[in-house]
C-alpha positions as CSV (number, residue, x, y, z in Angstrom):
1,M,0.0,0.0,0.0
2,S,1.3,3.5,-0.8
3,R,1.2,6.3,1.6
4,D,-2.0,7.5,0.0
5,G,-3.7,4.1,0.1
6,R,-3.1,3.0,-3.5
7,S,-1.8,-0.5,-4.1
8,A,0.7,-1.4,-6.7
9,E,-1.0,-3.0,-9.8
10,I,-0.3,-2.9,-13.5
11,R,-2.7,-0.7,-15.5
12,R,-3.4,-1.9,-19.0
13,F,-4.3,0.4,-21.9
14,D,-5.7,-0.6,-25.3
15,G,-3.2,1.4,-27.5
16,P,-1.5,4.7,-27.1
17,E,-4.7,6.7,-27.7
18,A,-6.2,5.1,-24.5
19,L,-3.2,6.1,-22.5
20,A,-3.3,9.7,-24.0
21,A,-6.8,10.1,-22.7
22,R,-5.4,9.8,-19.2
23,A,-3.2,12.9,-19.4
24,G,-2.8,14.6,-16.1
25,E,-3.5,11.4,-14.1
26,C,-1.4,9.3,-11.8
27,L,-0.9,6.0,-13.6
28,G,0.0,4.1,-10.4
29,I,2.8,3.0,-8.2
30,S,5.3,0.2,-8.7
31,E,6.2,-2.6,-6.3
32,W,9.0,-2.1,-3.8
33,N,12.4,-3.2,-5.2
34,E,15.6,-3.5,-3.2
35,V,18.7,-1.8,-4.6
36,T,21.4,-4.4,-3.8
37,D,25.1,-3.9,-3.2
38,Q,25.8,-6.1,-6.3
39,Q,23.8,-3.7,-8.5
40,V,25.9,-0.8,-7.1
41,V,29.2,-2.7,-7.7
42,D,28.2,-3.7,-11.3
43,F,27.0,-0.2,-12.1
44,C,30.2,1.4,-10.8
45,A,32.3,-1.1,-12.7
46,A,30.4,-0.5,-16.0
47,T,30.5,3.3,-15.7
48,V,34.0,3.6,-14.3
49,D,32.5,5.3,-11.3
50,A,34.7,5.2,-8.2
51,G,31.7,4.7,-6.1
52,Q,30.3,6.7,-3.3
53,D,28.2,6.3,-0.2
54,G,24.8,5.1,-1.2
55,V,23.2,4.3,-4.5
56,P,24.7,6.3,-7.4
57,P,22.1,8.8,-8.6
58,W,22.5,7.7,-12.2
59,L,21.9,4.0,-11.2
60,L,18.7,5.2,-9.5
61,L,17.6,6.9,-12.7
62,S,18.5,3.8,-14.8
63,L,16.1,1.8,-12.8
64,L,13.1,4.0,-13.7
65,P,12.2,2.2,-17.0
66,G,11.9,-1.1,-15.2
67,L,9.8,0.4,-12.4
68,L,7.5,2.0,-15.0
69,K,6.9,-1.5,-16.5
70,Q,5.5,-2.5,-13.2
71,I,3.0,0.4,-13.3
72,Y,1.4,0.4,-16.8
73,L,1.3,-1.6,-20.0
74,V,0.1,-0.4,-23.4
75,D,-1.2,-3.2,-25.7
76,G,-1.1,-3.2,-29.5
77,L,2.1,-1.3,-30.0
78,R,4.4,-1.7,-33.0
79,M,6.8,0.9,-31.5
80,N,7.7,1.9,-27.9
81,L,10.7,4.2,-28.1
82,N,12.6,5.7,-25.1
83,Y,12.9,9.2,-26.4
84,G,15.0,10.5,-23.5
85,T,14.4,12.7,-20.4
86,Q,13.5,16.3,-20.2
87,Q,14.2,17.0,-16.6
88,V,15.9,15.0,-13.9
89,R,16.3,16.0,-10.2
90,H,18.3,13.9,-7.8
91,L,17.0,15.1,-4.4
92,Q,18.2,12.7,-1.8
93,A,20.9,10.0,-1.4
94,V,19.5,6.5,-1.1
95,P,21.4,4.0,1.1
96,V,22.3,0.7,-0.5
97,G,19.9,-2.1,0.5
98,R,16.9,0.2,0.7
99,R,13.8,-0.6,-1.2
100,I,12.6,1.8,-3.8
101,R,9.5,2.3,-5.8
102,A,8.2,4.8,-8.4
103,A,4.9,6.7,-8.8
104,A,4.1,7.6,-12.4
105,T,2.0,10.5,-13.7
106,L,1.2,11.1,-17.3
107,V,2.1,14.8,-17.7
108,E,1.2,15.1,-21.3
109,A,0.5,13.4,-24.6
110,R,1.2,15.1,-27.9
111,P,1.4,14.2,-31.6
112,H,4.8,13.1,-32.9
113,R,5.7,12.3,-36.5
114,L,6.0,8.6,-35.5
115,G,2.9,8.4,-33.3
116,L,2.3,10.0,-29.9
117,R,4.9,11.3,-27.6
118,F,4.3,11.0,-23.9
119,T,5.9,12.7,-21.0
120,I,5.7,10.6,-17.9
121,R,6.9,11.9,-14.6
122,G,8.5,9.2,-12.4
123,E,9.0,10.0,-8.7
124,I,11.3,7.4,-7.1
125,E,11.0,7.1,-3.4
126,A,13.1,5.1,-1.0
127,E,11.8,3.3,2.1
128,G,12.5,5.3,5.2
129,L,13.1,8.7,3.5
130,D,10.8,11.6,3.5
131,G,9.9,12.8,0.0
132,P,11.2,11.6,-3.4
133,A,14.9,10.7,-4.0
134,C,14.6,11.3,-7.7
135,I,12.1,13.0,-10.1
136,A,12.5,12.5,-13.8
137,D,10.3,13.4,-16.8
138,A,10.7,10.5,-19.2
139,M,9.7,10.9,-22.9
140,I,8.3,7.9,-24.7
141,V,7.1,7.7,-28.3
142,M,4.5,5.1,-29.0
143,A,2.7,4.0,-32.2
144,R,0.3,1.2,-33.2
């Protein structure tokens, strides 16, 4: 259960148009996922990061697409393109071993030459911390 009483469950949409109709709405909240020491070690090795106390902020951001997959699913797609991020804020350090989850809000849906472009705000929170650890506006292009 989330702090506002919502439980984590995957919402399904019949195509990008059905998702676009939900602009401005919270799409849901992911399950809790532990960030392990091994994930931090592997990330630091892959990115030649000397490491730091806690979960590297870019590792936290890289987990967002997987968390979003726990929140919503759009059926009938021929294309689902990660189009980048517009805005990223790393607000708090997350200790290794903490569980994280994301809440997703559909900020906007607009036409794109390949289909529809969505801006989805992901707010990643960590168990035991007040407020989000990371907020990112992810852009995704979808087409049937």
